[in-house]
N, C-alpha and C positions, 0 to 999 in steps of 0.2 A: 561514368558520369561524375563530374565534380560537384558535390553537393554544397549548397550555400550555407547550410546550418549543421548543427550537431546531430540531426535526425536523418537517417539514411536507410537504404535497403539492407536486407540480411538474407542469409540462407535459412529459410524458415522451414521447420519440420511440422507437418500436420499428421496426426495419427490416422491410421486406416482401421477403425474399429467398427464392429457390427453394431455396437451399442455405444454411441458417443456420449449419451447421458451418463453412463457409468464411468466414462473416461474423465470427464470434467468435474473437478471438485472445487469448492470455494477456497479462497485464499487462506493460507495456513495460520494467519494471525486473527482469524475470526473464531468466535465461540470459545474463547480461552477459559471461561468460567463454566462451560457446559460440556464436559467430556461425553455426556450422553449423546450430544449431536454427532460427534465423530464416531461413536460406537454404532449409531444408526447408519452412518455413511459406510462404514466398514461392512456392516451386515448387508446393505443394499448392493454394494459393489461385488461382494463375494470373490470369486476367482477370475472375474473378467479383467482384461487390461484396463488400468486406471492410473491417472496421475496421482492418486492417493498413495500408490506404491513408490512414488518418486519424490515425495515431499514429506516434511516432518511437521505436522500440526503443532503449534506452539503450546497447546494444552499439555503435550507430552515432553516439552523441552525441560532439560535439567533432571530427568528421572535417571535412575541407575542403569536403565537399559538403553539410554540415548546413544552411546557409542555403537551398540549392536544395531540399533535402528538405522544409523547413518551408513554402516557397512552394508546393510540390506538394501538401502536406497541405491547405492552405487552398483550393487549386484543386479538389481532390477533394471537399472539403466542399461547396463551391458547386455542383459538378456533381451530387452526390447529392441535394442539396436541390432543385435545379431539375428533376430527373427524378422528383421525388415518391417517393423511395425509402422514406420514413418514414411511418408512421401515428402521429399525435399523439394522446395521451390527456391531456386538459386536467385540471388540478387532481387529479392521481391519485397513487396509490402502487401498487407492484407487489410482491406476495408471491412470494418466490423459494424454490424448493427445488433445491439443488445436490447431486446425487449425486456424491460424490467418487470418486477412483480406488480407494479402499478399500471402497466400497460404502455408506459412512455418508452420511446426509442432513444437510446444513447448511442451516438455514432462515434467511431474512433478509427485509428489507423495503427496497425501493428508494424513495427520496424525496429531498427537498432539506434540506440543513443550512444554517442561517443563519450566515453568516460574521461578522456583527456580534457573535455570541456565542461566537466562537472566537479564542483567542490561543495561539500556539505558543511564545511566549517563556518563558524560565525564570522560575519563580515565579508563573506565571499561576494565577488562581483562577476562570477562566471555566468555564461549563458544559461546553464542549468543549475538551479539552486534548490536547496531544501526549504520547504515552507515552515517546517517545525524543527525544533532542536533535536539533534541526533544523539541518542544515548549510546556513547561509545561502548559501554559494557554489553550492549546487546549485539555487537558485531562479532566478537570471537566465536560464540556458538554457531552462528550462521556461516562463518568462515570454515568451520570444521566440516560443514555439509558441502560447501562449494569447492573446497581446495582439491578434492580428488574426484569430483563429479565430471562426467563427460558432457552432460547436458545442463542447460538451464531452462526452467519453466517459469515464466514471469507472471506475477500478479501486479506488476508495477503499472500505474497509470500516471501519466505526466500531463499537466494542464498547459494549454496555450490560451492567451488572452486575445480572442478573435471576435470582437463584437459584430463585425460585418459578415461573418460566416463565409470566409474566403477560402479556407484550407480544406476542411473535412466535408462539409455539407454538400458541395457540388458533386461529390462522388455518388451520392444517392441517385443521381439522374443518368449515370453512365452505365452502359451495358457490360458489366464485368462478369467474369466466370465465377460461378458459385462453388465454393470449396466444402462448405458444411452448413447445416441448418438443422437445429435440433433443440429439444426442450432440456432445460437444466434441472438437475435434481434439487430437492429441498425447497421448492417454491421460488426458485431463482429466475423464473421467466424462461426466455429462450435466447439463442444467439445464432447469427448467420454471418459467414465470412466470405469475402469475394477477393479473388486474386486481381491485383491492380496491374494493368498493362503499362508499358513504358510511357505512354502519353499521360496517364493518370499520375504516375510517379513524378514526372517532370512538372506537372501542374502543381502538385503539392509542394515540391521543393521551391518552385518559384514563389508561390504564395507565402510560404514560411520565410523566404528571404525578404520579401517586402515587409512582413511583420517585424523582422529583426531590425529593420532600419528605423522603426518607430521607438523601440525601447531596447536597452541592453539586456533586460530580463525577458527572454523568449519562452523558456520552459521552467515551470514551477512544479515541484512535486505535489501529486495529489494523494495517491496511495502507494505503499511499498517503499517508503523512505529508507528504512533500514536494509531492505533488500538491495536497493541501488547502492547504498553506502557500502554494503558487503561486497558487491561486485567491484566497486572502486578499490577497496582495500585489497581484494584478491589480485587485481591487475597490478597495483602498486607493489605488492609483495613479489609477484612474478618478475617485475622489472629489476628489483633488488637482487633476486636470486640468479639473474642472468645478466650481470654487468657487461656492457659492451655489445650485447646482442641487440639487433634491430627488432623491437617488439611492436613496431608501428602497424603491422598487419596481423598481429596475433588476435585470434578470435576473442580472447578475454578483454581486449581493449573496448569492446562494445557490450551492451546489455540490451536484451530484447525487452520491449515495453509497448504500451499502447498510449498514443497521445489522444487527448479528448479536449474539446472546446469548453472552456470555463462557462461560456454563455449558453450552452445547451439547456433547453428547458427541462430536459430529463435529469439534469444534474442538480441535486439539492444538497446543501451542506447541513450536516447534523453535528451537534456537539458530542464530544466523547466525555462521558462521565467517569467519576472515580468511585471506587469501592475500597474501603480500607477495613482491615480486621486487626483489632488491637486487644491486648489482655485487659486493659483498664480503660474502658470507654469514657468514664467520668473524668479521669485525668487528661485524656486526649482532648475532650471537648473544652475543658477549662483552659488548657494551654493554648489551644487554637484560638479561643475567644480573646485571650489576652494578646497573643502575638499579632492577630489580624485586626484587632479592634472591632470584633463583630458586634453589630447593632441592628436595631429595627428601623433606624432612620435611613430613608432611601439615599443612595449615592450611586456613582457610576458603576461600581462593581458589586454585582449581586450573585449570590449562590443559594441554591435550595439544598437544605440538608435533610436527608432521609434517615430515619432511625426508628426501629420498632413499628414500622408501618405508619409512621407519622411524618409530616414534612413541614419545615419552617423556612420562610423567606428571610434571609439575613443579608446584611450589606457589610462590605469590608471598609473599615474606617482608616486603616493604616496599611495600604497596599504595598507590596514589594515588586509589583510588575504592572505594566500598563493594561493588562487583561486580568479579569477575575481568576481565570483558570491558571494563570501564571502565579498569582499570589498564593492561591491554595496549594499549587504544586510545590512551590518553594517551601512552604511550611511542612507539607507531608514528607518531602525528602529529608528535611532536618529532623523531624520527630521520629520517623521510622528508623533512621540511622542511629539515633541515640537510644531508642526505647524498644526497637523490634516491632514486628507486625508485618502485614502484607498489604500490597496494593494491586488492584486490577483495574483495567480500563474497559468500561462498559458501553456498549452501543444499545440505545433504547431505554426510555424511562421505565417501561414496564418491567424489564429485566432488572434494572437498578432497584426499583421499589421492592421487588420480590427478594433479591439477594440482601438488601439492607435490613430485612426483617430477621435475618439470622443472628445468632448470639455473637456479640462483640463486633458486629458489622455496622459501618456508617457509610452512607452514600452521599455524593456531592453531584448535584445536577447543575449544568451550565446552559446558558443561552448560546445558540450557534452564531458563529461569525457570518456576516453577510458575504456571499461569494464575490460580489463586485468590489469588496474591500480587500480581497486577498492580495493581489499583485501590489497595490499601493502600500499595504501594510508590510509586506516582505521587503519592498524597496526602502521603506522608511525605518523599520525596526529590525530588519534582518529576520532570521528564522524566529517564528513564533514559539511559545512554550510547547514542549512535546505533547503529542496527542491532544491538540487543540480542537481539531475538526475531523469529521469523517464525511466522505462523499457518499451520502445515501445510507440506507440501512444495511445490516449485515448480509442479508440474502441477495442484495443488489451489487455486492462487491464483484470484482473480477474473478472469474473461475479460471483455473489452469486449463490450458488447451494447447496452444502452440509451444514448440520447443526450439532450441538452437544448440549446436555443438559449441563448446567453449574450450576445446583442446584442439591442437594441431593434428 
């Protein structure tokens, strides 16, 4: 089949586990300030087959045992493959229904995205684009994980702008073969997956093709921006390492992902907040106030500052970005580079409020971007400031489930 867009079928691996709830764990970039969450996951999984053994939660990234953890991941991949843990579905797509923690159903399609048609760099006009700035420094540690891995397990979610519900939603009415249906750990709701037949695949491809005729921006990153950027860099590195070799059909040219309709009622945008820890909070607050012209006079850019269990509404008088989150991020990057300290990206105001009560901690709370503004903003401004928005709360993020071989 000659596909009309960058999204196509893949050879998808689905695990054959007695307890699928122990197999699926939340995306690795969640709960980065809460190691106790991952300790509970490890305790719950125990010795059962689990995607936890095939990914590196970012809360552990950069520790002295990271290289050993990566070697263990690759060993576990080989072990699971040799034991025949997976059922492979050739040239397939999977229709997914995720029942979120709030009871709403988020529909999506798992397939492969063509990395030749993806460019995360600023100013890109490719069919697949980053919605937020990509932090180049975050790619190398992820490359270390991917470069020797035989499998990929995605938590990547890519958005399509389909207000007429022509691509994904019609699949809910089709009699498709159910592949899995189970409750997710940690209060993440449940998930069911259905194998799409050739007619369903053809219908999706046709509908995507019609969408592509309306706008050059067909696919915009939702979650997993740095994971997709890592897949792209891995593929580009392979091409450089094999000059003259035809890499057009290499498995690494593609990345497994789930596409989701921006207009799904289940999809809600939440702001990603900032938490910094500095040695001298008074100096930090003073320099920030001067740099950003913080004032109580209302203006377009507002930020709520949490400190010592108190919160203040302040406005940015001298912005350095078109968005409040960008103005604050620019200052944080500059200050932390010159003065030291740490920054973390927090999902949820309750967590932010609690962590901002710790010694030397200051939290920054932002209003979420409206989801209908996303595609126009990306086309107008390019990639938004990094970590601008999140699609729902942490427990409703994509869980690892399907896999795909990325080596010949």
